[in-house]
C-alpha positions in Angstrom: -69.4 53.3 6.1 -66.8 52.6 3.5 -63.4 51.3 4.7 -60.5 53.8 5.0 -57.5 53.4 2.7 -54.2 55.2 3.3 -51.9 55.6 0.4 -48.4 57.2 0.8 -47.2 59.0 -2.3 -50.9 59.1 -3.1 -51.0 62.3 -5.2 -48.8 61.2 -8.1 -47.6 58.3 -10.1 -48.6 54.8 -9.1 -50.0 56.0 -5.8 -52.5 58.4 -7.5 -53.4 55.7 -10.1 -54.2 53.4 -7.1 -56.2 56.1 -5.4 -58.4 56.4 -8.5 -59.1 52.7 -8.5 -59.8 52.5 -4.8 -61.9 55.6 -4.6 -65.1 53.8 -5.6 -65.2 51.6 -2.5 -63.0 53.4 0.0 -62.5 56.7 1.8 -59.1 57.9 0.9 -56.3 59.4 3.0 -53.5 60.4 0.6 -50.1 61.3 2.0 -47.6 63.5 0.2 -44.3 65.1 1.0 -44.4 68.2 -1.2 -46.4 70.0 -3.9 -49.5 71.1 -2.0 -51.0 72.6 -5.2 -51.1 69.1 -6.9 -52.5 67.7 -3.6 -55.4 70.2 -3.7 -56.2 69.2 -7.2 -56.3 65.5 -6.3 -58.5 66.2 -3.3 -61.0 67.9 -5.6 -60.9 65.2 -8.2 -61.3 62.2 -5.9 -63.0 63.7 -2.8 -60.1 62.5 -0.8 -58.3 64.0 2.2 -54.6 64.7 1.7 -52.0 65.0 4.4 -48.5 66.5 4.1 -46.4 63.8 5.7 -42.8 63.0 5.2 -42.5 59.3 5.8 -38.7 59.7 6.3 -39.3 61.5 9.6 -40.5 59.8 12.8 -42.0 63.1 14.1 -43.8 63.8 10.8 -45.4 60.3 10.8 -46.4 60.6 14.5 -48.1 64.0 14.0 -49.5 63.3 10.5 -51.0 59.9 11.5 -52.6 61.5 14.6 -54.2 64.2 12.4 -55.5 61.5 10.1 -57.1 59.5 12.9 -58.7 62.7 14.2 -60.1 63.6 10.8 -61.6 60.2 10.0 -62.4 58.9 13.5 -61.4 55.3 12.7 -58.2 53.5 11.7 -57.4 52.4 8.2 -58.3 49.0 6.8 -55.9 49.3 3.9 -52.3 50.7 3.7 -50.5 51.1 0.3 -46.9 52.2 0.7 -46.3 53.9 -2.6 -44.0 56.8 -1.4 -40.5 56.3 -2.8 -37.3 58.1 -3.5 -34.8 57.4 -6.3 -31.3 58.7 -6.5 -29.5 57.0 -9.4 -25.8 57.3 -10.0 -24.0 55.6 -12.8 -20.9 54.6 -10.9 -21.3 53.9 -7.1 -17.5 54.2 -6.5 -17.6 57.8 -7.7 -20.2 58.9 -5.2 -18.8 61.4 -2.7 -20.7 59.9 0.3 -23.3 57.4 1.3 -25.9 60.1 1.9 -28.0 59.2 -1.1 -28.1 55.5 -0.2 -29.0 56.2 3.4 -31.7 58.7 2.3 -33.3 56.1 0.0 -33.2 53.4 2.7 -34.8 55.8 5.2 -37.7 56.7 2.9 -38.3 53.5 0.9 -37.7 51.0 3.6 -38.0 52.7 7.0 -40.7 55.1 5.8 -42.9 52.1 4.9 -42.1 50.5 8.2 -43.1 53.6 10.1 -46.5 53.6 8.6 -46.9 49.9 9.0 -46.2 50.2 12.7 -49.0 52.8 12.9 -51.7 50.9 11.2 -51.0 47.4 12.3 -52.2 47.5 15.9 -55.8 48.3 14.9 -55.8 45.8 12.1 -54.5 43.2 14.6 -57.3 43.9 17.0 -60.0 43.8 14.3 -58.5 40.6 12.8 -58.5 42.1 9.3 -56.5 44.4 7.1 -54.5 44.7 3.9 -51.0 46.1 3.4 -49.4 46.5 0.0 -45.8 47.6 -0.4 -44.4 49.0 -3.7 -41.1 47.4 -4.4 -39.2 47.1 -7.7 -37.7 44.6 -10.1 -34.4 46.3 -9.4 -34.4 44.5 -6.1 -34.6 41.1 -7.8 -31.4 41.0 -9.8 -28.3 42.9 -10.7 -28.4 46.2 -12.6 -25.8 49.0 -12.9 -26.6 52.4 -11.5 -29.2 51.4 -8.9 -27.1 50.7 -5.8 -28.9 52.1 -2.8 -32.3 52.1 -4.5 -32.3 48.4 -5.3 -31.3 47.4 -1.8 -34.0 49.5 -0.2 -36.6 47.8 -2.3 -35.2 44.3 -1.7 -35.3 45.0 2.0 -38.9 46.1 1.7 -39.8 42.8 -0.1 -38.1 40.9 2.7 -40.1 42.8 5.3 -43.2 41.9 3.4 -42.6 38.2 3.6 -41.6 38.2 7.2 -44.5 40.4 8.4 -47.0 38.3 6.5 -46.0 35.3 8.5 -46.5 37.2 11.7 -50.0 38.5 11.0 -51.6 36.0 8.7 -53.5 34.2 11.5 -55.1 37.6 12.3 -56.7 37.8 8.8 -54.2 40.4 7.6 -52.6 40.3 4.2 -49.2 41.8 3.5 -47.9 41.7 -0.1 -45.8 43.7 -2.4 -45.8 44.6 -6.1 -42.6 45.0 -8.0 -42.9 47.0 -11.2 -40.5 47.3 -14.1 -40.0 50.8 -15.6 -43.1 52.8 -15.2 -43.9 56.2 -16.8 -44.2 58.4 -13.7 -42.8 61.9 -12.9 -40.0 60.2 -10.8 -38.8 58.2 -13.8 -39.1 60.6 -16.7 -35.4 61.5 -16.7 -34.4 57.9 -16.4 -36.6 56.7 -19.2 -35.3 59.4 -21.5 -31.9 57.7 -21.5 -33.2 54.5 -23.2 -34.5 53.7 -26.6 -38.3 53.0 -26.2 -38.1 49.5 -27.6 -35.5 48.5 -25.0 -37.6 49.5 -22.0 -39.2 46.6 -20.2 -37.9 44.1 -22.8 -39.5 42.1 -24.3 -42.7 44.3 -23.8 -40.8 47.1 -25.5 -42.4 50.1 -23.7 -42.8 51.7 -20.4 -45.6 50.5 -18.2 -48.4 52.9 -17.3 -49.1 53.6 -13.7 -52.6 52.3 -14.0 -51.3 48.9 -15.1 -49.5 48.5 -11.7 -52.5 50.0 -9.9 -54.8 47.3 -11.2 -52.6 44.7 -9.5 -52.6 46.6 -6.2 -56.4 46.9 -6.4 -56.6 43.1 -6.9 -54.6 42.5 -3.8 -56.8 44.8 -1.8 -60.0 43.1 -3.0 -58.9 39.5 -2.8 -57.9 39.5 0.9 -55.7 37.2 2.9 -55.9 34.3 0.4 -52.8 35.9 -1.2 -50.2 36.6 1.5 -46.5 37.2 1.7 -46.1 37.4 -2.1 -44.1 39.6 -4.4 -46.1 40.1 -7.6 -43.8 41.2 -10.5 -45.3 43.6 -13.1 -42.6 44.2 -15.7 -43.8 43.0 -19.1 -41.6 40.0 -18.9 -38.3 41.7 -18.1 -37.3 39.5 -15.2 -38.1 36.4 -17.2 -36.0 37.6 -20.2 -33.0 38.0 -17.8 -33.1 34.3 -17.3 -32.9 33.4 -21.0 -29.6 32.1 -22.3 
């Protein structure tokens, strides 16, 4: 029987691109928070099973994961935490409250943690498993307008490193991928604010979701030889920041 892969945010953007790549060798459980019509189309395309599950809610994760196990009958071998929330504001000091920052931390960081806590016991018992977290280059350095979002992704990268050290001896790999600006439904409005040639400088264009998905697929296939790493996929942007 093919191993089971769970992908949060699996019906759009990088999550969907990853699902398309893993569909050949894995059964797929794709988690989404809204847009059931799109989820139905993805189910038909990939032969996957989708679950409406808000990773920002303890209760939703508890109920949704129980339904997932009941449907498939065995726990996942792979978890890709791709679900994310972005609330960008140009000037942090002008924000009326901390609600947006707290919401992003709850979904981007604690949402990933909630799913990790669900899948990890079975991986630990079987002495194998793969977890890939989707982070961001915004968590690597300073940028205006990303306060709240960047911190949530930096925290997720830190969790990745620490967790990898806890579980490596059990044959479990925990890594993260940090993309630059990627053309996805979530970033359409943001990308429209920039001249195309300035996006992901020096590459000079937005990344495609499948370019990031290829790296996630590699981490899934290669196993625990790569562990606790943050792989940056940004067309050279983070390197360009270091140039005088």
